[in-house]
C-alpha positions as a Markdown table, in Angstrom:
| # | Residue | x | y | z |
|---|---|---|---|---|
| 1 | Met | -22.9 | 20.4 | 14.3 |
| 2 | Ala | -19.2 | 20.0 | 14.6 |
| 3 | Gly | -16.8 | 18.9 | 11.8 |
| 4 | Asn | -17.1 | 22.0 | 9.6 |
| 5 | Thr | -13.4 | 23.0 | 9.8 |
| 6 | Phe | -10.5 | 21.5 | 7.9 |
| 7 | Gly | -6.7 | 22.0 | 8.2 |
| 8 | Arg | -4.3 | 23.0 | 10.9 |
| 9 | Ile | -2.5 | 26.2 | 9.9 |
| 10 | Leu | -4.5 | 26.9 | 6.7 |
| 11 | Gln | -8.0 | 26.3 | 8.1 |
| 12 | Leu | -11.2 | 26.3 | 6.1 |
| 13 | Thr | -14.6 | 26.5 | 7.8 |
| 14 | Thr | -17.6 | 26.3 | 5.5 |
| 15 | Phe | -21.3 | 27.2 | 6.1 |
| 16 | Gly | -24.6 | 27.0 | 4.3 |
| 17 | Glu | -27.3 | 24.7 | 2.9 |
| 18 | Ser | -28.3 | 23.9 | -0.6 |
| 19 | His | -31.5 | 26.0 | -0.5 |
| 20 | Gly | -30.4 | 28.5 | 2.1 |
| 21 | Lys | -29.5 | 32.1 | 1.3 |
| 22 | Ala | -25.8 | 31.4 | 0.6 |
| 23 | Ile | -22.9 | 29.0 | 0.8 |
| 24 | Gly | -19.6 | 30.4 | 2.1 |
| 25 | Gly | -16.5 | 30.0 | 4.1 |
| 26 | Val | -13.8 | 31.5 | 6.2 |
| 27 | Leu | -10.2 | 30.7 | 5.2 |
| 28 | Asp | -7.8 | 31.4 | 8.1 |
| 29 | Gly | -4.0 | 31.2 | 8.2 |
| 30 | Phe | -3.6 | 32.5 | 4.6 |
| 31 | Pro | -0.2 | 34.2 | 4.2 |
| 32 | Ser | -0.1 | 38.0 | 3.7 |
| 33 | Gly | 1.0 | 39.8 | 0.6 |
| 34 | Ile | -0.1 | 37.3 | -2.0 |
| 35 | Leu | -1.6 | 38.9 | -5.1 |
| 36 | Ile | -5.0 | 37.3 | -5.6 |
| 37 | Asp | -5.9 | 36.1 | -9.1 |
| 38 | Phe | -9.7 | 36.6 | -9.0 |
| 39 | Glu | -10.1 | 35.3 | -12.6 |
| 40 | Leu | -8.6 | 32.0 | -11.5 |
| 41 | Val | -11.1 | 31.7 | -8.7 |
| 42 | Asp | -13.9 | 32.4 | -11.2 |
| 43 | Arg | -12.6 | 29.8 | -13.6 |
| 44 | Glu | -12.5 | 27.2 | -10.9 |
| 45 | Leu | -16.1 | 28.0 | -9.9 |
| 46 | Lys | -17.2 | 27.6 | -13.5 |
| 47 | Arg | -15.7 | 24.2 | -13.7 |
| 48 | Arg | -17.8 | 23.0 | -10.7 |
| 49 | Arg | -21.1 | 24.8 | -11.3 |
| 50 | Pro | -24.2 | 23.1 | -12.6 |
| 51 | Gly | -25.6 | 23.5 | -16.2 |
| 52 | Gln | -22.3 | 22.7 | -17.9 |
| 53 | Ser | -23.6 | 20.0 | -20.1 |
| 54 | Lys | -26.7 | 17.9 | -20.8 |
| 55 | Trp | -25.6 | 15.2 | -18.3 |
| 56 | Val | -25.5 | 17.4 | -15.2 |
| 57 | Ser | -28.0 | 19.3 | -13.1 |
| 58 | Ser | -29.7 | 22.1 | -15.0 |
| 59 | Arg | -29.9 | 24.3 | -11.9 |
| 60 | His | -28.7 | 27.7 | -13.2 |
| 61 | Glu | -26.4 | 29.4 | -10.7 |
| 62 | Ala | -24.0 | 32.1 | -11.7 |
| 63 | Asp | -21.8 | 31.1 | -8.6 |
| 64 | Glu | -20.3 | 34.5 | -8.2 |
| 65 | Val | -18.1 | 34.8 | -5.1 |
| 66 | Glu | -18.2 | 37.8 | -2.9 |
| 67 | Phe | -15.1 | 38.4 | -0.7 |
| 68 | Leu | -16.0 | 40.0 | 2.6 |
| 69 | Ser | -12.6 | 40.3 | 4.3 |
| 70 | Gly | -9.0 | 39.4 | 4.2 |
| 71 | Ile | -8.1 | 41.1 | 0.9 |
| 72 | Tyr | -7.1 | 44.7 | 0.3 |
| 73 | Gln | -6.0 | 46.2 | -3.0 |
| 74 | Gly | -5.9 | 42.8 | -4.5 |
| 75 | Arg | -3.5 | 41.3 | -2.0 |
| 76 | Ser | -4.1 | 39.0 | 1.0 |
| 77 | Leu | -3.8 | 40.7 | 4.4 |
| 78 | Gly | -3.0 | 37.6 | 6.4 |
| 79 | Thr | -6.3 | 38.0 | 8.2 |
| 80 | Pro | -9.3 | 35.6 | 7.8 |
| 81 | Ile | -10.6 | 35.6 | 4.2 |
| 82 | Ala | -14.4 | 35.4 | 4.4 |
| 83 | Phe | -16.5 | 34.8 | 1.3 |
| 84 | Met | -19.9 | 33.7 | 0.2 |
| 85 | Ile | -21.8 | 32.6 | -2.9 |
| 86 | Arg | -25.5 | 33.4 | -2.9 |
| 87 | Asn | -28.0 | 30.8 | -3.9 |
| 88 | Lys | -30.4 | 32.1 | -6.5 |
| 89 | Asp | -32.0 | 29.4 | -8.7 |
| 90 | Gln | -33.9 | 27.4 | -6.0 |
| 91 | Asn | -36.9 | 25.1 | -6.6 |
| 92 | Pro | -37.8 | 23.9 | -3.1 |
| 93 | Ala | -41.1 | 22.5 | -4.4 |
| 94 | Asp | -39.1 | 19.8 | -6.1 |
| 95 | Tyr | -38.3 | 18.4 | -2.7 |
| 96 | His | -41.7 | 18.7 | -0.8 |
| 97 | His | -42.3 | 15.0 | -1.4 |
| 98 | Leu | -39.1 | 14.1 | 0.5 |
| 99 | Glu | -40.0 | 16.0 | 3.7 |
| 100 | Asn | -41.1 | 12.8 | 5.5 |
| 101 | Val | -39.4 | 10.1 | 3.4 |
| 102 | Tyr | -35.8 | 8.8 | 3.5 |
| 103 | Arg | -34.1 | 8.6 | 0.1 |
| 104 | Pro | -32.0 | 5.4 | -0.4 |
| 105 | Ser | -28.3 | 6.0 | 0.0 |
| 106 | His | -28.8 | 9.7 | 0.9 |
| 107 | Ala | -28.0 | 11.3 | 4.3 |
| 108 | Asp | -31.8 | 11.8 | 5.0 |
| 109 | Phe | -32.1 | 9.0 | 7.6 |
| 110 | Thr | -28.7 | 9.6 | 9.3 |
| 111 | Tyr | -29.2 | 13.4 | 9.6 |
| 112 | Gln | -32.7 | 12.8 | 11.0 |
| 113 | Met | -31.5 | 10.3 | 13.6 |
| 114 | Lys | -28.4 | 12.3 | 14.6 |
| 115 | Tyr | -29.9 | 15.8 | 14.8 |
| 116 | Gly | -33.7 | 15.1 | 15.2 |
| 117 | Phe | -34.4 | 17.8 | 12.5 |
| 118 | Arg | -33.2 | 18.3 | 9.0 |
| 119 | Asp | -33.5 | 20.6 | 5.9 |
| 120 | His | -34.9 | 18.3 | 3.2 |
| 121 | Arg | -34.6 | 20.9 | 0.5 |
| 122 | Gly | -31.9 | 19.6 | -1.8 |
| 123 | Gly | -30.3 | 17.7 | 1.0 |
| 124 | Gly | -29.6 | 20.8 | 3.1 |
| 125 | Arg | -26.1 | 20.8 | 4.6 |
| 126 | Ala | -25.5 | 17.3 | 3.1 |
| 127 | Ser | -25.8 | 18.7 | -0.4 |
| 128 | Ala | -22.8 | 18.7 | -2.7 |
| 129 | Arg | -23.5 | 22.4 | -3.1 |
| 130 | Glu | -21.4 | 22.8 | 0.1 |
| 131 | Thr | -18.3 | 21.9 | -2.0 |
| 132 | Ile | -18.5 | 25.3 | -3.8 |
| 133 | Ala | -16.8 | 26.8 | -0.7 |
| 134 | Arg | -14.1 | 24.3 | -1.0 |
| 135 | Val | -13.5 | 25.2 | -4.6 |
| 136 | Val | -13.1 | 28.9 | -3.7 |
| 137 | Ala | -10.7 | 28.0 | -0.9 |
| 138 | Gly | -8.8 | 25.6 | -3.1 |
| 139 | Ala | -8.4 | 28.2 | -5.8 |
| 140 | Leu | -6.8 | 30.4 | -3.2 |
| 141 | Ala | -4.6 | 27.6 | -1.9 |
| 142 | Lys | -3.4 | 26.9 | -5.5 |
| 143 | Gln | -2.1 | 30.5 | -5.5 |
| 144 | Ile | 0.0 | 29.8 | -2.4 |
| 145 | Leu | 1.4 | 26.7 | -4.1 |
| 146 | Ser | 2.1 | 28.5 | -7.4 |
| 147 | Thr | 4.7 | 30.6 | -5.5 |
| 148 | Glu | 6.6 | 27.3 | -5.0 |
| 149 | Lys | 5.8 | 26.0 | -8.5 |
| 150 | Ile | 3.6 | 23.2 | -7.1 |
| 151 | Ala | 0.7 | 22.4 | -9.5 |
| 152 | Val | -2.4 | 20.3 | -8.9 |
| 153 | Thr | -4.2 | 18.7 | -11.9 |
| 154 | Ala | -7.0 | 16.1 | -11.9 |
| 155 | Tyr | -9.0 | 14.4 | -14.7 |
| 156 | Val | -11.7 | 11.7 | -15.1 |
| 157 | Asn | -10.2 | 8.3 | -15.8 |
| 158 | Arg | -13.4 | 6.2 | -15.4 |
| 159 | Ile | -17.1 | 6.6 | -15.9 |
| 160 | Gly | -19.0 | 3.3 | -15.2 |
| 161 | Ser | -17.2 | 0.5 | -17.0 |
| 162 | Val | -15.4 | 2.8 | -19.4 |
| 163 | Val | -11.8 | 3.3 | -18.2 |
| 164 | Val | -8.7 | 5.1 | -19.4 |
| 165 | Glu | -6.0 | 2.5 | -19.4 |
| 166 | Lys | -3.1 | 4.9 | -20.0 |
| 167 | Ser | -1.1 | 6.2 | -17.1 |
| 168 | Tyr | -1.1 | 10.0 | -16.5 |
| 169 | Gln | 2.4 | 10.2 | -17.9 |
| 170 | Lys | 1.2 | 9.1 | -21.3 |
| 171 | Leu | -1.7 | 11.5 | -21.5 |
| 172 | Asn | -1.7 | 15.2 | -22.4 |
| 173 | Leu | -3.4 | 16.6 | -19.3 |
| 174 | Ser | -3.8 | 20.0 | -21.0 |
| 175 | Asp | -6.5 | 18.3 | -23.1 |
| 176 | Thr | -8.6 | 17.7 | -20.0 |
| 177 | Glu | -10.8 | 20.8 | -20.2 |
| 178 | Lys | -11.4 | 20.2 | -23.9 |
| 179 | Ser | -13.8 | 17.5 | -23.0 |
| 180 | Pro | -17.1 | 18.2 | -21.3 |
| 181 | Leu | -16.4 | 15.1 | -19.2 |
| 182 | Arg | -12.9 | 16.3 | -18.3 |
| 183 | Cys | -11.2 | 13.2 | -19.8 |
| 184 | Pro | -8.0 | 13.9 | -21.7 |
| 185 | Asp | -8.3 | 10.7 | -23.8 |
| 186 | Ala | -10.7 | 11.6 | -26.6 |
| 187 | Gln | -11.6 | 8.1 | -27.6 |
| 188 | Arg | -12.4 | 7.0 | -24.0 |
| 189 | Ala | -14.3 | 10.3 | -23.5 |
| 190 | Ser | -16.5 | 9.5 | -26.5 |
| 191 | Ala | -17.3 | 6.1 | -25.0 |
| 192 | Met | -18.1 | 7.7 | -21.6 |
| 193 | Glu | -20.6 | 10.0 | -23.3 |
| 194 | Glu | -22.4 | 7.1 | -24.8 |
| 195 | Ala | -22.5 | 5.3 | -21.4 |
| 196 | Ile | -23.9 | 8.3 | -19.7 |
| 197 | Ser | -26.5 | 8.9 | -22.4 |
| 198 | Leu | -27.7 | 5.3 | -22.1 |
| 199 | Ala | -27.9 | 5.5 | -18.3 |
| 200 | Ala | -29.9 | 8.7 | -18.5 |
| 201 | Ala | -32.4 | 7.1 | -21.0 |
| 202 | Gln | -32.9 | 4.3 | -18.5 |
| 203 | Gly | -33.4 | 6.6 | -15.5 |
| 204 | Glu | -30.1 | 5.4 | -14.1 |
| 205 | Thr | -26.9 | 7.0 | -12.8 |
| 206 | Leu | -23.2 | 6.2 | -12.9 |
| 207 | Gly | -20.1 | 6.5 | -10.8 |
| 208 | Gly | -16.5 | 6.7 | -11.8 |
| 209 | Glu | -12.9 | 7.6 | -10.8 |
| 210 | Ile | -10.8 | 10.7 | -10.8 |
| 211 | Thr | -7.0 | 10.7 | -11.0 |
| 212 | Cys | -5.1 | 13.6 | -9.3 |
| 213 | Val | -1.5 | 14.5 | -10.1 |
| 214 | Ile | 0.6 | 16.9 | -8.0 |
| 215 | Thr | 3.9 | 18.1 | -9.4 |
| 216 | Gly | 6.7 | 20.2 | -8.1 |
| 217 | Val | 6.4 | 19.0 | -4.6 |
| 218 | Pro | 9.6 | 19.4 | -2.5 |
| 219 | Val | 11.0 | 16.6 | -0.3 |
| 220 | Gly | 9.9 | 16.8 | 3.3 |
| 221 | Leu | 6.1 | 17.6 | 3.4 |
| 222 | Gly | 4.2 | 15.5 | 5.9 |
| 223 | Glu | 4.0 | 15.2 | 9.6 |
| 224 | Pro | 4.3 | 11.5 | 10.9 |
| 225 | Val | 3.0 | 9.7 | 12.5 |
| 226 | Phe | -0.7 | 10.6 | 12.5 |
| 227 | Asp | -0.5 | 13.5 | 10.1 |
| 228 | Lys | 1.2 | 11.7 | 7.2 |
| 229 | Leu | 0.7 | 13.5 | 3.9 |
| 230 | His | -1.1 | 10.7 | 2.2 |
| 231 | Ala | -3.3 | 10.2 | 5.3 |
| 232 | Asp | -4.4 | 13.9 | 5.1 |
| 233 | Leu | -5.0 | 13.6 | 1.4 |
| 234 | Ala | -7.2 | 10.6 | 2.0 |
| 235 | Lys | -9.2 | 12.4 | 4.7 |
| 236 | Ala | -9.6 | 15.4 | 2.5 |
| 237 | Val | -11.0 | 13.6 | -0.5 |
| 238 | Met | -13.0 | 11.1 | 1.5 |
| 239 | Ser | -14.9 | 14.1 | 2.9 |
| 240 | Ile | -16.2 | 14.9 | -0.6 |
| 241 | Asn | -19.8 | 13.8 | -1.2 |
| 242 | Ala | -20.2 | 10.4 | -3.0 |
| 243 | Val | -16.5 | 9.4 | -2.5 |
| 244 | Lys | -16.2 | 5.7 | -1.6 |
| 245 | Gly | -12.5 | 5.0 | -2.2 |
| 246 | Phe | -9.0 | 6.4 | -2.2 |
| 247 | Glu | -5.7 | 4.8 | -3.3 |
| 248 | Ile | -2.3 | 6.4 | -3.8 |
| 249 | Gly | 0.5 | 5.2 | -6.0 |
| 250 | Ser | 0.2 | 1.5 | -6.9 |
| 251 | Gly | -2.7 | 1.2 | -4.5 |
| 252 | Phe | -4.4 | -2.1 | -4.4 |
| 253 | Lys | -2.4 | -3.4 | -7.4 |
| 254 | Ser | 0.6 | -3.6 | -5.1 |
| 255 | Thr | -0.9 | -6.6 | -3.3 |
| 256 | Ser | -0.2 | -8.7 | -6.4 |
| 257 | Met | 3.4 | -7.5 | -6.7 |
| 258 | Thr | 6.6 | -8.8 | -5.1 |
| 259 | Gly | 8.8 | -6.6 | -3.1 |
| 260 | Ser | 11.5 | -6.4 | -5.8 |
| 261 | Gln | 8.9 | -5.5 | -8.3 |
| 262 | His | 7.4 | -2.8 | -6.1 |
| 263 | Asn | 10.4 | -1.1 | -4.6 |
| 264 | Asp | 11.3 | 2.3 | -6.0 |
| 265 | Leu | 15.0 | 2.2 | -6.4 |
| 266 | Phe | 17.0 | 5.4 | -5.7 |
| 267 | Tyr | 19.5 | 7.1 | -8.0 |
| 268 | Ser | 21.3 | 10.4 | -8.1 |
| 269 | Asp | 21.9 | 12.7 | -11.0 |
| 270 | Lys | 24.5 | 14.5 | -8.9 |
| 271 | Lys | 22.1 | 17.4 | -8.2 |
| 272 | Glu | 19.0 | 15.6 | -6.8 |
| 273 | Val | 18.0 | 12.1 | -5.6 |
| 274 | His | 15.2 | 10.4 | -7.6 |
| 275 | Thr | 13.5 | 7.0 | -7.8 |
| 276 | Arg | 13.5 | 4.9 | -11.0 |
| 277 | Ser | 9.8 | 4.0 | -10.5 |
| 278 | Asn | 7.1 | 5.7 | -8.5 |
| 279 | Phe | 4.9 | 3.0 | -7.0 |
| 280 | Ser | 5.0 | 4.9 | -3.7 |
| 281 | Gly | 3.0 | 7.8 | -5.3 |
| 282 | Gly | 5.5 | 10.4 | -4.3 |
| 283 | Ile | 5.2 | 9.7 | -0.6 |
| 284 | Gln | 7.3 | 7.5 | 1.6 |
| 285 | Gly | 6.9 | 7.2 | 5.4 |
| 286 | Gly | 4.2 | 9.8 | 5.2 |
| 287 | Ile | 6.6 | 12.4 | 3.8 |
| 288 | Ser | 6.9 | 13.7 | 0.2 |
| 289 | Asn | 10.0 | 12.3 | -1.6 |
| 290 | Gly | 10.2 | 14.8 | -4.4 |
| 291 | Glu | 8.5 | 12.7 | -7.1 |
| 292 | Asp | 5.0 | 13.3 | -8.5 |
| 293 | Ile | 2.2 | 12.6 | -6.1 |
| 294 | Tyr | -0.7 | 10.8 | -7.7 |
| 295 | Phe | -3.8 | 9.2 | -6.4 |
| 296 | Arg | -7.2 | 8.0 | -7.5 |
| 297 | Val | -10.6 | 8.7 | -6.0 |
| 298 | Ala | -13.7 | 6.5 | -6.5 |
| 299 | Phe | -17.2 | 8.1 | -6.7 |
| 300 | Lys | -20.4 | 6.0 | -6.3 |
| 301 | Pro | -23.3 | 6.4 | -8.7 |
| 302 | Val | -25.6 | 9.3 | -7.9 |
| 303 | Ala | -28.2 | 8.1 | -5.4 |
| 304 | Thr | -31.2 | 10.0 | -6.9 |
| 305 | Leu | -32.7 | 7.9 | -9.8 |
| 306 | Met | -35.4 | 8.9 | -12.2 |
| 307 | Lys | -37.3 | 5.7 | -11.6 |
| 308 | Pro | -39.1 | 4.2 | -8.6 |
| 309 | Gln | -37.2 | 3.0 | -5.6 |
| 310 | His | -38.6 | 1.5 | -2.4 |
| 311 | Ser | -38.0 | 3.1 | 0.9 |
| 312 | Ile | -39.7 | 4.1 | 4.2 |
| 313 | Asp | -41.1 | 7.3 | 5.8 |
| 314 | Lys | -40.5 | 8.7 | 9.2 |
| 315 | Glu | -43.2 | 6.5 | 10.7 |
| 316 | Gly | -41.6 | 3.4 | 9.3 |
| 317 | His | -44.2 | 2.9 | 6.6 |
| 318 | Glu | -43.2 | 1.7 | 3.2 |
| 319 | Ala | -42.9 | 4.3 | 0.5 |
| 320 | Val | -42.0 | 4.6 | -3.1 |
| 321 | Ile | -39.7 | 7.4 | -4.3 |
| 322 | Ile | -39.2 | 8.7 | -7.8 |
| 323 | Gly | -36.6 | 11.4 | -8.4 |
| 324 | Lys | -37.8 | 14.8 | -9.3 |
| 325 | Gly | -36.1 | 18.1 | -10.1 |
| 326 | Arg | -32.6 | 18.7 | -11.5 |
| 327 | His | -30.0 | 16.0 | -10.9 |
| 328 | Asp | -26.7 | 14.8 | -12.3 |
| 329 | Val | -26.4 | 11.5 | -14.2 |
| 330 | Thr | -22.9 | 11.3 | -12.8 |
| 331 | Val | -21.1 | 13.8 | -10.5 |
| 332 | Val | -17.6 | 12.8 | -11.6 |
| 333 | Pro | -16.8 | 15.5 | -14.2 |
| 334 | Arg | -18.0 | 18.3 | -11.9 |
| 335 | Ala | -16.0 | 16.7 | -9.0 |
| 336 | Val | -12.6 | 17.2 | -10.7 |
| 337 | Pro | -12.1 | 20.8 | -9.4 |
| 338 | Ile | -13.3 | 19.7 | -6.0 |
| 339 | Val | -10.7 | 17.0 | -5.8 |
| 340 | Glu | -8.1 | 19.5 | -6.9 |
| 341 | Ala | -9.3 | 22.0 | -4.3 |
| 342 | Met | -9.0 | 19.6 | -1.4 |
| 343 | Ala | -5.6 | 18.4 | -2.6 |
| 344 | Ala | -4.4 | 22.0 | -2.9 |
| 345 | Leu | -5.6 | 22.8 | 0.6 |
| 346 | Val | -3.7 | 19.8 | 2.0 |
| 347 | Leu | -0.5 | 20.6 | 0.2 |
| 348 | Ala | -0.7 | 24.3 | 1.1 |
| 349 | Asp | -1.3 | 23.4 | 4.8 |
| 350 | His | 1.6 | 21.1 | 4.9 |
| 351 | Trp | 3.9 | 23.6 | 3.1 |
| 352 | Leu | 3.0 | 26.2 | 5.8 |
| 353 | Leu | 3.6 | 23.6 | 8.5 |
| 354 | Ser | 7.0 | 22.7 | 7.0 |
| 355 | Arg | 8.0 | 26.4 | 6.7 |
| 356 | Gly | 7.0 | 27.1 | 10.3 |
| 357 | Arg | 9.1 | 24.2 | 11.5 |
| 358 | Arg | 12.2 | 25.3 | 9.6 |
| 359 | Ile | 11.8 | 28.9 | 10.9 |
| 360 | Asn | 11.3 | 27.8 | 14.5 |
| 361 | Gly | 13.6 | 24.8 | 14.5 |
């Protein structure tokens, strides 16, 4: 299986299956001498782990990371940082009924056809549990970015039909973690809770959207033409389980605007150049322009339903599937730290690329 490594200078390779012994990764290209904040890594893991609220999987995992290499006396060595998180609370019996049946909108059929053999327990390698390695690596990448005062923050702006209409500039993003749904708008968060409870009672699931904001980004990150900064951000978040859409800046709304409405006009405050609007989302020509980078990510509804669905088995015979075990009603709140992690990995990688070019240029 190829496709398990991400990045160019800062490279993350992940390994593991949902019900295997462990999930882990190797982060290569990490600069030496950075003091590692292990508490930050633990906080990020707690934001992603199951069992946080009544709407998410009740699987109980401590999600404690073990660092195996690359760190000495609390600082990065510049050598590969290897780590793993052991899987402990596994109920493979919950998945026995899926061994020979394809779940609708899951990776069961495509994995079986591509590889001829699959681990049906919890989705195996296709499980969102793989993203735990991304969160660890993203927490480390954030510590590279913090040395440059670059910050990555994400929040839930939609669950089902309930949407936060306010722009991120009008929200207090420090309130995000006060909500179990990671929505900084208390009124909308309450409506989201009601929507999720109703869906759960009906055996249904919901999708939603996450907005990510990156501040403090210097001008000049991005490598045109094929490694544009927004293109790499799109690839990063589109690799997350259940993601079905990505838009940056004005996104699809720009199609209904005129050029004079959409153009971000420049001005100078005698020290720096800025734009009066930011429909570009902080990136122009694939290169950061110094303004906030912001984008939105769309997540589909969870595919496992607690009510009957029609499908087929390996022999092509009709089958009926009813979800069993411990599953999220919506993945969106737990996906917030995953989106942040992937964005942080992209920004840190591009910062290292830019630094190397300046040194060698």
